[in-house]
Backbone bond lengths (Angstrom), bond angles and torsions (degrees), N, CA, C in turn:
res aa  C-N    CA-C-N  psi(-1)  N-CA   C-N-CA  omega(-1)  CA-C   N-CA-C  phi
1 M - - - 1.444 - - 1.536 111.70 -
2 R 1.279 113.86 133.33 1.491 118.52 -175.97 1.530 110.58 -85.92
3 K 1.343 114.89 138.99 1.450 120.17 178.33 1.484 110.68 -82.64
4 P 1.339 113.69 148.08 1.523 118.80 178.17 1.558 108.28 -68.23
5 P 1.252 116.64 152.19 1.469 121.55 -179.63 1.547 107.77 -67.49
6 L 1.344 112.00 145.04 1.498 119.51 -179.84 1.541 110.35 -76.59
7 V 1.313 117.65 -24.03 1.488 120.41 -179.92 1.529 108.41 -92.25
8 P 1.256 117.09 137.79 1.471 118.08 -179.69 1.499 109.50 -68.77
9 T 1.313 115.01 154.52 1.450 120.17 179.42 1.473 110.45 -67.61
10 K 1.352 117.24 140.74 1.436 119.94 -177.36 1.490 110.76 -69.53
11 R 1.326 115.65 137.98 1.467 118.88 175.48 1.531 108.80 -76.96
12 H 1.346 115.72 139.39 1.423 117.01 177.70 1.548 110.04 -84.18
13 R 1.246 114.43 150.46 1.446 118.55 -178.56 1.559 107.20 -97.60
14 A 1.315 115.08 120.49 1.419 119.12 179.22 1.523 112.28 -69.18
15 V 1.303 117.50 137.94 1.449 123.48 179.22 1.492 107.33 -103.97
16 S 1.332 115.95 121.10 1.483 117.40 177.50 1.542 109.52 -71.95
17 C 1.329 115.91 127.48 1.445 118.71 -176.65 1.515 109.57 -153.16
18 V 1.319 113.79 162.22 1.478 122.94 171.63 1.530 105.13 -117.58
19 L 1.324 112.99 150.71 1.422 120.59 178.90 1.518 110.08 -110.23
20 L 1.318 120.43 122.55 1.392 125.93 178.18 1.512 110.61 -102.18
21 V 1.268 116.47 123.59 1.495 119.43 -178.84 1.498 110.47 -98.42
22 G 1.291 116.15 129.31 1.529 123.07 178.12 1.538 109.14 111.43
23 N 1.335 111.40 178.82 1.432 117.90 -177.00 1.527 111.80 -137.11
24 D 1.330 114.95 38.47 1.524 119.44 176.53 1.522 107.21 -85.03
25 P 1.311 114.68 120.94 1.565 117.67 -178.31 1.490 112.95 -63.26
26 A 1.318 120.11 -30.85 1.465 121.14 178.72 1.547 110.77 -68.26
27 V 1.328 116.79 -42.24 1.456 121.08 178.43 1.501 110.22 -68.62
28 E 1.286 117.18 -41.33 1.492 122.60 175.66 1.482 112.73 -57.28
29 A 1.349 117.28 -44.16 1.452 120.28 176.79 1.463 116.17 -61.81
30 I 1.377 114.59 -46.18 1.489 118.78 178.20 1.530 111.57 -62.56
31 C 1.289 113.64 -47.03 1.462 119.15 -177.05 1.552 111.32 -63.10
32 G 1.318 115.03 -42.50 1.492 121.10 177.10 1.534 111.72 -58.33
33 A 1.327 114.35 -43.34 1.511 116.77 178.81 1.537 110.72 -67.32
34 C 1.314 116.27 -37.72 1.509 119.46 -177.96 1.517 112.34 -71.94
35 V 1.336 116.42 -35.26 1.441 122.83 -178.49 1.534 111.11 -63.08
36 E 1.402 115.43 -32.03 1.461 120.64 178.80 1.509 113.02 -63.00
37 F 1.356 116.84 -28.44 1.482 120.63 -178.62 1.572 112.38 -77.42
38 V 1.363 116.32 -14.60 1.450 117.92 178.62 1.506 110.44 -80.40
39 G 1.302 116.32 -30.24 1.450 121.36 173.87 1.482 117.06 86.88
40 G 1.322 118.38 116.69 1.481 125.93 179.18 1.480 114.20 66.91
41 V 1.289 117.12 22.45 1.483 124.03 -177.44 1.550 110.35 -106.36
42 R 1.282 114.60 140.61 1.455 120.94 179.20 1.530 110.44 -103.86
43 M 1.296 117.56 143.99 1.479 122.65 175.74 1.499 109.14 -105.43
44 I 1.380 115.81 124.05 1.405 119.86 175.36 1.508 107.50 -107.68
45 I 1.293 116.42 138.45 1.478 120.66 179.74 1.500 110.13 -110.52
46 S 1.322 113.93 137.59 1.467 119.92 179.48 1.505 112.04 -141.05
47 D 1.345 114.76 146.51 1.423 118.66 172.26 1.579 107.94 -76.90
48 V 1.349 116.12 171.18 1.469 121.03 -179.70 1.500 110.96 -61.39
49 A 1.288 118.80 -40.67 1.465 121.46 -174.57 1.523 111.92 -66.18
50 G 1.337 118.37 -30.47 1.432 121.04 -172.68 1.548 113.00 -105.01
51 V 1.334 117.52 8.70 1.484 120.44 -172.94 1.479 112.28 -66.20
52 S 1.286 119.85 -38.93 1.460 120.31 176.83 1.533 113.62 -63.79
53 T 1.268 117.47 -41.36 1.459 122.16 178.79 1.529 109.02 -65.30
54 R 1.299 118.27 -49.97 1.432 122.97 -178.15 1.649 109.34 -61.89
55 A 1.265 116.66 -39.61 1.460 120.03 179.16 1.509 111.06 -64.87
56 A 1.356 116.66 -39.99 1.430 118.34 -179.39 1.508 110.87 -74.03
57 Q 1.320 117.34 -30.58 1.434 121.56 179.76 1.548 111.94 -73.40
58 W 1.276 118.90 -43.30 1.456 124.63 -170.62 1.489 113.88 -98.21
59 R 1.312 119.66 -25.17 1.465 125.29 -176.69 1.536 110.53 49.73
60 P 1.338 117.90 61.73 1.453 120.38 179.99 1.504 114.21 -67.84
61 F 1.281 116.56 155.15 1.467 118.04 176.04 1.477 112.84 -86.15
62 A 1.319 118.82 -11.75 1.470 123.74 174.21 1.566 109.59 -146.12
63 I 1.251 114.38 142.98 1.460 124.41 174.51 1.513 110.51 -115.16
64 I 1.301 116.36 110.12 1.509 119.26 -175.42 1.566 108.46 -95.65
65 V 1.310 116.66 122.41 1.404 122.13 -175.50 1.586 108.26 -125.15
66 P 1.347 119.82 125.63 1.411 118.69 171.89 1.545 110.49 -64.61
67 S 1.353 114.88 151.51 1.485 119.37 -176.54 1.512 112.57 -59.78
68 S 1.325 119.51 -35.51 1.474 122.18 -179.38 1.505 111.76 -64.50
69 I 1.354 119.90 -34.58 1.457 123.92 177.64 1.487 110.87 -77.87
70 L 1.379 116.26 -40.08 1.429 120.19 -178.34 1.541 112.85 -64.94
71 E 1.346 116.42 -32.89 1.469 119.38 177.82 1.511 111.02 -63.08
72 F 1.301 120.66 -24.85 1.487 123.67 179.22 1.496 111.08 -59.49
73 D 1.298 118.68 -45.02 1.489 121.23 -178.56 1.562 109.08 -161.01
74 P 1.279 118.25 78.54 1.421 123.05 -174.29 1.568 112.73 -64.52
75 H 1.326 117.17 -34.83 1.415 120.71 -178.32 1.519 113.34 -67.76
76 E 1.287 117.28 -35.56 1.481 121.80 -179.52 1.607 109.71 -72.57
77 F 1.326 116.36 -36.26 1.478 117.70 174.97 1.542 111.44 -68.46
78 A 1.250 115.42 -36.06 1.471 118.45 178.08 1.470 111.44 -67.75
79 A 1.334 117.86 -40.60 1.436 124.17 178.45 1.572 109.73 -66.55
80 L 1.277 116.98 -39.88 1.450 120.74 177.06 1.517 112.18 -61.39
81 A 1.360 114.28 -47.27 1.461 120.30 177.41 1.529 112.13 -59.53
82 R 1.320 117.87 -40.42 1.502 119.58 177.47 1.481 109.32 -68.50
83 T 1.310 121.42 -38.21 1.439 123.04 179.84 1.531 114.87 -59.63
84 V 1.303 113.51 -42.41 1.504 117.65 179.93 1.529 113.34 -95.50
85 N 1.309 117.00 8.81 1.461 122.30 -179.63 1.515 113.29 57.57
86 A 1.381 115.27 50.93 1.437 124.04 -177.90 1.507 110.19 -120.56
87 E 1.300 116.80 152.22 1.470 121.48 169.41 1.500 109.93 -80.81
88 L 1.339 119.00 138.70 1.424 124.55 174.16 1.530 108.39 -92.97
89 V 1.294 116.63 117.12 1.479 123.00 179.75 1.436 109.20 -112.01
90 T 1.336 119.95 126.21 1.440 126.57 -179.73 1.492 110.36 -100.59
91 I 1.352 116.32 138.21 1.457 122.77 175.23 1.527 107.11 -108.79
92 P 1.319 121.61 112.79 1.440 119.68 174.21 1.487 112.11 -76.42
93 L 1.365 113.30 119.10 1.498 115.65 -174.64 1.553 112.86 -70.31
94 D 1.312 116.28 -18.55 1.473 116.05 -179.77 1.541 110.34 -76.74
95 R 1.337 118.53 -12.49 1.471 123.35 177.72 1.518 110.43 -111.20
96 I 1.297 119.94 20.67 1.471 119.78 -175.43 1.537 114.04 -63.74
97 A 1.312 117.57 -26.39 1.479 121.41 175.70 1.497 114.52 -88.20
98 D 1.313 117.80 -5.48 1.478 120.36 -177.02 1.495 110.72 -76.87
99 P 1.351 119.07 122.90 1.459 119.96 -179.04 1.536 113.62 -65.66
100 I 1.308 116.99 -21.74 1.509 118.85 177.54 1.580 109.62 -69.33
101 L 1.328 115.72 -26.71 1.416 117.49 176.86 1.489 114.11 -57.20
102 R 1.313 116.82 -38.71 1.480 119.45 178.93 1.521 111.17 -62.08
103 N 1.340 116.84 -45.95 1.439 120.35 178.89 1.573 112.09 -60.13
104 E 1.309 116.22 -40.93 1.396 121.12 178.51 1.516 113.89 -66.37
105 L 1.417 116.09 -37.47 1.407 119.62 177.36 1.525 111.11 -70.52
106 I 1.342 119.54 -38.59 1.407 120.85 178.91 1.475 112.70 -63.30
107 T 1.334 115.51 -43.47 1.460 123.50 177.05 1.541 108.77 -58.83
108 S 1.293 120.83 -50.01 1.462 127.13 -179.36 1.484 108.41 -56.56
109 L 1.331 117.69 -48.08 1.505 121.50 -175.97 1.567 110.73 -68.33
110 R 1.293 116.78 -38.79 1.459 120.76 179.45 1.557 108.56 -65.65
111 N 1.328 117.04 -47.16 1.432 119.45 178.63 1.505 112.78 -62.61
112 A 1.314 120.57 -39.04 1.435 124.29 176.29 1.534 110.80 -62.86
113 Y 1.337 115.37 -44.15 1.462 121.74 177.30 1.495 111.96 -58.94
114 R 1.336 116.45 -46.78 1.455 119.64 178.58 1.494 116.40 -63.87
115 R 1.364 114.76 -36.15 1.484 121.27 176.67 1.519 107.89 -62.43
116 R 1.312 117.35 -48.24 1.477 123.07 -178.28 1.472 109.81 -62.07
117 S 1.383 119.16 -42.87 1.405 120.05 -176.33 1.522 110.24 -71.86
118 A 1.321 118.43 -32.74 1.460 120.58 177.73 1.487 113.07 -71.28
119 A 1.276 119.90 -25.51 1.449 126.01 178.77 1.487 112.93 -76.04
120 K 1.317 119.07 -18.53 1.486 119.61 -177.38 1.449 113.33 -81.91
């Protein structure tokens, strides 16, 4: 029988991140610019098939989903966000060129970050 180690297991350091679903370069550019305003946050990009795995692995504070992908199965994305304790943020693709969208996205991400930080 093997003895347990005398040194306690190292605690992992959680990395604050958002998870972007999809591979649209325009959405990726806007989200990347907005994530910089939250400060010290990493953006992870995932395709639709691997979003559950990525969410479980990274535990993001926000999951950003373009409206065209969200329409495919909105209940599953909402359930995934609840499971990993993340905010579900939708990007309307018809407003992708609207400068107000950036401000709304930054506000949504900051609020989600604050909620997650307050819960810890």
